[in-house]
C-alpha positions as CSV (number, residue, x, y, z in Angstrom):
1,X,176.1,-137.6,-64.3
2,X,176.0,-140.7,-62.0
3,X,179.5,-140.3,-61.9
4,X,179.8,-136.6,-61.8
5,X,177.2,-137.0,-58.3
6,X,179.3,-140.0,-56.9
7,X,183.1,-137.8,-57.8
8,X,180.9,-134.5,-55.3
9,X,179.9,-136.8,-52.7
10,X,183.8,-138.8,-52.5
11,X,184.9,-134.9,-52.5
12,X,182.5,-134.1,-50.1
13,X,182.9,-137.1,-47.7
14,X,186.9,-136.6,-48.3
15,X,186.5,-132.8,-47.0
16,X,184.3,-133.2,-43.9
17,X,186.7,-136.4,-42.8
18,X,189.9,-134.0,-43.3
19,X,187.9,-131.0,-41.3
20,X,187.1,-133.6,-38.4
21,X,191.1,-134.7,-38.6
22,X,192.3,-131.0,-38.2
23,X,189.5,-131.0,-35.2
24,X,190.7,-134.2,-32.9
25,X,194.4,-133.1,-33.6
26,X,193.8,-129.6,-32.5
27,X,192.1,-130.5,-29.4
28,X,194.8,-133.0,-28.6
29,X,197.4,-130.6,-29.5
30,X,195.3,-128.2,-26.3
31,X,195.0,-130.9,-24.1
32,X,198.0,-132.5,-24.3
33,X,199.6,-128.5,-23.5
34,X,197.6,-128.2,-20.4
35,X,198.3,-131.8,-18.9
36,X,202.0,-130.9,-19.9
37,X,201.8,-127.2,-17.9
38,X,199.8,-129.2,-14.6
39,X,202.9,-131.6,-14.3
40,X,205.2,-128.8,-15.1
41,X,203.8,-126.3,-12.3
42,X,203.4,-129.7,-9.9
43,X,206.8,-130.5,-10.9
44,X,208.3,-126.9,-9.8
45,X,206.6,-127.3,-6.1
46,X,208.9,-129.3,-5.3
47,X,212.1,-127.9,-6.9
48,X,212.2,-124.6,-5.3
49,X,215.5,-123.1,-5.2
50,X,217.5,-119.8,-4.5
51,X,220.2,-118.9,-6.3
52,X,222.6,-116.0,-5.8
53,X,223.2,-112.6,-7.6
54,X,226.8,-112.2,-9.2
55,X,225.7,-109.5,-11.3
56,X,222.7,-107.4,-13.2
57,X,222.6,-106.5,-16.5
58,X,219.3,-105.4,-19.4
59,X,218.7,-106.2,-23.2
60,X,217.4,-103.1,-24.7
61,X,215.5,-104.2,-27.8
62,X,215.3,-102.4,-31.2
63,X,211.7,-101.6,-31.0
64,X,209.8,-102.5,-28.0
65,X,211.0,-101.6,-24.4
66,X,213.5,-103.5,-22.5
67,X,214.2,-106.6,-20.3
68,X,216.0,-107.0,-17.0
69,X,218.0,-110.1,-15.8
70,X,220.3,-111.2,-13.1
71,X,223.6,-113.2,-13.4
72,X,224.0,-116.4,-11.8
73,X,227.5,-116.8,-12.4
74,X,230.5,-114.4,-12.2
75,X,232.3,-113.0,-15.2
76,X,229.6,-113.0,-17.3
77,X,228.7,-109.5,-17.2
78,X,230.7,-108.3,-20.4
79,X,228.8,-110.4,-22.8
80,X,226.0,-110.6,-25.1
81,X,222.5,-111.7,-23.3
82,X,222.5,-114.9,-26.5
83,X,225.9,-116.2,-25.1
84,X,225.2,-116.4,-21.2
85,X,223.2,-119.7,-20.9
86,X,219.6,-120.0,-19.8
87,X,220.8,-120.9,-16.2
88,X,223.4,-118.3,-15.8
89,X,221.0,-115.4,-16.4
90,X,217.7,-115.0,-14.8
91,X,215.0,-112.8,-15.8
92,X,213.1,-110.1,-13.4
93,X,210.4,-107.8,-13.5
94,X,211.6,-103.8,-13.8
95,X,210.9,-102.9,-9.9
96,X,212.7,-106.5,-8.7
97,X,215.7,-105.4,-10.7
98,X,215.7,-102.1,-8.7
99,X,215.5,-103.3,-5.5
100,X,217.9,-106.5,-5.6
101,X,221.7,-105.7,-5.4
102,X,224.4,-107.7,-6.3
103,X,225.4,-110.5,-3.3
104,X,221.7,-111.1,-2.5
105,X,220.2,-114.2,-2.9
106,X,217.1,-114.6,-5.1
107,X,214.5,-117.5,-5.1
108,X,212.5,-119.7,-8.0
109,X,212.8,-123.1,-9.2
110,X,214.8,-125.5,-11.7
111,X,213.3,-127.0,-14.7
112,X,215.6,-129.8,-16.3
113,X,218.7,-127.9,-14.0
114,X,217.8,-124.6,-15.2
115,X,216.8,-122.1,-12.7
116,X,213.7,-119.9,-13.9
117,X,212.5,-116.6,-11.6
118,X,207.9,-117.0,-10.9
119,X,208.3,-113.4,-13.9
120,X,209.4,-115.9,-16.0
121,X,207.1,-118.7,-15.3
122,X,204.7,-116.5,-15.4
123,X,205.5,-115.2,-18.6
124,X,205.6,-118.2,-20.2
125,X,202.5,-119.0,-18.9
126,X,200.3,-116.5,-20.2
127,X,201.9,-116.7,-23.6
128,X,200.6,-120.4,-23.3
129,X,197.4,-119.5,-22.9
130,X,197.9,-116.8,-25.2
131,X,198.8,-120.1,-28.4
132,X,195.8,-122.1,-27.1
133,X,193.3,-119.5,-27.0
134,X,194.0,-119.0,-30.5
135,X,194.5,-122.6,-31.3
136,X,190.9,-123.3,-30.1
137,X,189.4,-120.8,-32.1
138,X,189.1,-123.8,-35.2
139,X,187.6,-126.3,-32.5
140,X,185.3,-123.9,-31.3
141,X,184.0,-123.2,-35.1
142,X,184.0,-126.8,-35.6
143,X,181.8,-127.3,-33.1
144,X,179.2,-124.5,-34.1
145,X,179.3,-125.9,-37.4
146,X,178.0,-129.4,-36.1
147,X,175.2,-128.0,-34.2
148,X,174.1,-126.1,-36.5
149,X,173.5,-129.2,-38.7
150,X,171.2,-130.7,-36.2
151,X,167.8,-129.8,-37.3
152,X,167.1,-129.5,-33.1
153,X,169.0,-126.8,-32.4
154,X,168.6,-124.8,-36.0
155,X,165.0,-124.6,-35.1
156,X,166.2,-123.4,-31.6
157,X,168.1,-120.7,-33.2
158,X,165.2,-119.9,-35.3
159,X,163.1,-119.2,-32.3
160,X,165.8,-117.3,-30.6
161,X,167.5,-115.6,-33.7
162,X,168.0,-112.1,-32.0
163,X,169.4,-113.6,-28.5
164,X,171.7,-116.3,-30.2
165,X,173.1,-113.6,-33.1
166,X,173.7,-111.3,-30.1
167,X,176.0,-114.3,-28.5
168,X,177.8,-115.0,-32.0
169,X,178.3,-111.4,-32.6
170,X,179.8,-110.7,-29.1
171,X,181.9,-114.0,-29.0
172,X,183.3,-113.7,-33.1
173,X,184.0,-109.8,-33.0
174,X,184.9,-110.0,-29.0
175,X,187.7,-112.1,-30.1
176,X,188.8,-110.3,-32.8
177,X,188.8,-106.9,-31.0
178,X,191.0,-108.6,-28.1
179,X,193.4,-109.7,-31.0
180,X,193.6,-106.3,-32.4
181,X,193.9,-104.6,-28.8
182,X,196.8,-107.2,-27.8
183,X,198.3,-105.9,-31.4
184,X,198.0,-102.8,-30.8
185,X,199.7,-102.8,-27.6
186,X,203.1,-103.7,-29.1
187,X,202.6,-101.5,-31.4
188,X,202.0,-98.4,-29.2
189,X,205.4,-99.9,-27.4
190,X,207.2,-99.8,-30.7
191,X,206.1,-96.5,-31.2
192,X,206.7,-94.9,-28.2
193,X,210.3,-96.4,-28.4
194,X,210.9,-94.3,-31.8
195,X,209.6,-91.2,-30.3
196,X,211.5,-91.4,-27.4
197,X,215.0,-91.8,-29.8
198,X,214.0,-88.9,-31.8
199,X,212.3,-86.3,-29.6
200,X,212.9,-88.0,-26.1
201,X,214.0,-85.3,-23.3
202,X,216.4,-85.7,-20.2
203,X,219.1,-87.9,-22.3
204,X,222.8,-88.0,-21.7
205,X,225.7,-88.0,-24.5
206,X,228.9,-90.6,-23.8
207,X,230.5,-93.6,-25.3
208,X,230.1,-96.5,-24.6
209,X,233.2,-99.6,-25.0
210,X,232.0,-102.7,-26.8
211,X,232.9,-105.8,-25.0
212,X,230.7,-108.4,-27.1
213,X,229.0,-108.8,-30.2
214,X,226.6,-111.5,-31.6
215,X,225.0,-112.0,-34.8
216,X,222.4,-114.8,-36.0
217,X,219.5,-115.6,-38.7
218,X,215.7,-115.9,-37.8
219,X,214.3,-119.9,-39.3
220,X,211.7,-120.3,-41.5
221,X,209.4,-117.6,-41.7
222,X,211.2,-115.4,-39.4
223,X,214.0,-114.9,-41.8
224,X,215.7,-111.8,-40.5
225,X,219.2,-111.3,-39.0
226,X,219.3,-110.3,-35.3
227,X,222.1,-108.3,-34.4
228,X,223.7,-107.7,-30.4
229,X,226.0,-105.3,-29.1
230,X,227.4,-105.9,-25.5
231,X,228.0,-102.3,-24.2
232,X,229.9,-100.7,-20.8
233,X,230.0,-97.2,-20.3
234,X,229.5,-95.2,-17.2
235,X,226.9,-92.0,-16.4
236,X,227.8,-88.8,-14.6
237,X,228.0,-90.5,-11.2
238,X,230.8,-92.9,-12.8
239,X,228.9,-95.7,-12.2
240,X,229.0,-98.3,-14.5
241,X,226.5,-100.3,-16.7
242,X,226.3,-103.3,-18.6
243,X,224.2,-103.3,-21.7
244,X,223.0,-105.6,-24.3
245,X,221.7,-103.7,-27.7
246,X,220.2,-104.5,-30.3
247,X,220.9,-102.4,-33.3
248,X,220.6,-102.2,-37.3
249,X,223.0,-104.4,-39.4
250,X,224.7,-101.0,-40.7
251,X,225.6,-100.1,-36.8
252,X,226.5,-103.3,-36.0
253,X,229.1,-103.6,-39.0
254,X,230.3,-99.9,-38.5
255,X,231.2,-100.5,-34.4
256,X,231.6,-103.9,-33.8
257,X,235.3,-103.6,-33.0
258,X,235.2,-100.4,-31.1
259,X,233.2,-97.8,-29.7
260,X,229.6,-96.7,-29.9
261,X,227.8,-93.4,-29.4
262,X,225.2,-93.8,-27.3
263,X,222.5,-91.2,-25.4
264,X,220.9,-92.9,-22.2
265,X,218.1,-91.5,-20.3
266,X,219.1,-89.4,-17.1
267,X,216.4,-91.7,-14.5
268,X,217.5,-95.2,-16.4
269,X,220.6,-95.3,-17.9
270,X,219.9,-99.0,-19.2
271,X,217.3,-97.3,-21.6
272,X,220.0,-96.1,-24.1
273,X,220.0,-95.5,-28.3
274,X,223.1,-95.2,-30.5
275,X,223.2,-91.6,-31.3
276,X,223.7,-91.9,-35.0
277,X,220.9,-92.8,-37.7
278,X,221.5,-93.2,-41.3
279,X,219.7,-93.3,-44.2
280,X,219.9,-96.7,-44.6
281,X,218.9,-97.6,-40.5
282,X,215.6,-95.3,-41.2
283,X,214.9,-98.1,-44.7
284,X,215.9,-100.5,-43.0
285,X,213.2,-99.7,-39.6
286,X,210.5,-99.3,-42.3
287,X,211.0,-102.7,-44.4
288,X,211.3,-104.5,-41.0
289,X,209.2,-107.6,-40.6
290,X,208.0,-106.1,-37.6
291,X,206.8,-102.7,-39.3
292,X,205.4,-104.6,-41.9
293,X,203.3,-106.5,-38.9
294,X,202.1,-103.2,-38.2
295,X,201.1,-101.5,-41.6
296,X,199.0,-105.4,-41.9
297,X,196.9,-105.2,-38.3
298,X,196.0,-101.4,-39.8
299,X,194.5,-103.0,-43.1
300,X,193.2,-105.8,-41.6
301,X,191.6,-102.8,-39.1
302,X,190.5,-100.7,-41.7
303,X,189.2,-103.7,-43.7
304,X,187.3,-105.4,-40.2
305,X,186.0,-101.6,-39.9
306,X,184.5,-101.1,-43.5
307,X,183.2,-105.1,-42.7
308,X,180.7,-103.1,-39.9
309,X,180.1,-100.2,-41.4
310,X,178.3,-102.3,-44.4
311,X,176.7,-104.8,-42.4
312,X,175.7,-102.0,-40.1
313,X,173.7,-100.4,-43.7
314,X,172.1,-103.8,-44.6
315,X,170.7,-103.9,-40.9
316,X,169.1,-99.9,-41.5
317,X,168.3,-100.6,-45.1
318,X,168.4,-104.3,-45.6
319,X,171.3,-104.1,-48.5
320,X,174.6,-103.8,-48.2
321,X,175.0,-101.0,-51.0
322,X,173.1,-97.5,-51.6
323,X,171.3,-97.2,-54.9
324,X,174.3,-95.1,-56.1
325,X,176.3,-98.1,-55.7
326,X,174.1,-100.3,-57.5
327,X,173.7,-97.9,-60.9
328,X,177.5,-98.0,-60.5
329,X,177.7,-101.5,-60.7
330,X,175.1,-101.9,-63.3
331,X,176.9,-99.5,-65.9
């Protein structure tokens, strides 16, 4: 009996040490990234540069919207985005893209010899803080766990049970709501893109010439294959446009060495779709990693909604289950 108790004690101590080590590690990761980000910002202020725009191009993503780029070296406009080195292309917002013309100069910053626009740096900065927020969930929970082990803090919570409960409830569910809204924003963009492809209005038909192609496989969890075609085509007025279009494997194999029939938006010729959609493309779309994530988010939302429903029932009746439910479970 004594040995069993000692064994349980050692397991508990081991779990506590592992939890503490993970807490320290994640805190170190957060602090280190924040310090590195501040150092980069200080360095950027000292490395302001100006670049000349030689061409303009865009990338049409398979699911969601578009990204716009200016090219900082000549002779690259007919290549796919992924065949152009990062220092030779720079991302800009749609409004900046529409205002800038070939021959203009653009202000930016040099990071290890690579040119970045303010738009790209803001995106990187925002992405970093989102990741650090998610990483910080565990340390925050661990701190709360330690606080509840302090007797005086526990007594304080018992005396102010309602107020502390509201705060904890708001923080937990508020964090989940922000996360779900972020995910649903991406889902809405994907659905809008799909609607535009099949039911959009004011589209013009044309044939684009394939000038370059590129494909690569994701690594680790991102195992799926990605396919890109570089398109060049003219609008009704004769103006030429160059676009990197992400496509499905079937489209890539059928059109990689020829021409691709497309529909482009009249008021934004860069917003283009392949005309022909085959059954295999629909199947690949429904079984893609992106759609799996969308279905998963919907499933999580349903579970959380049901959890809220049960919590509200317990608050009103003192039990998660109705009498009918209890009788069924007893049977």
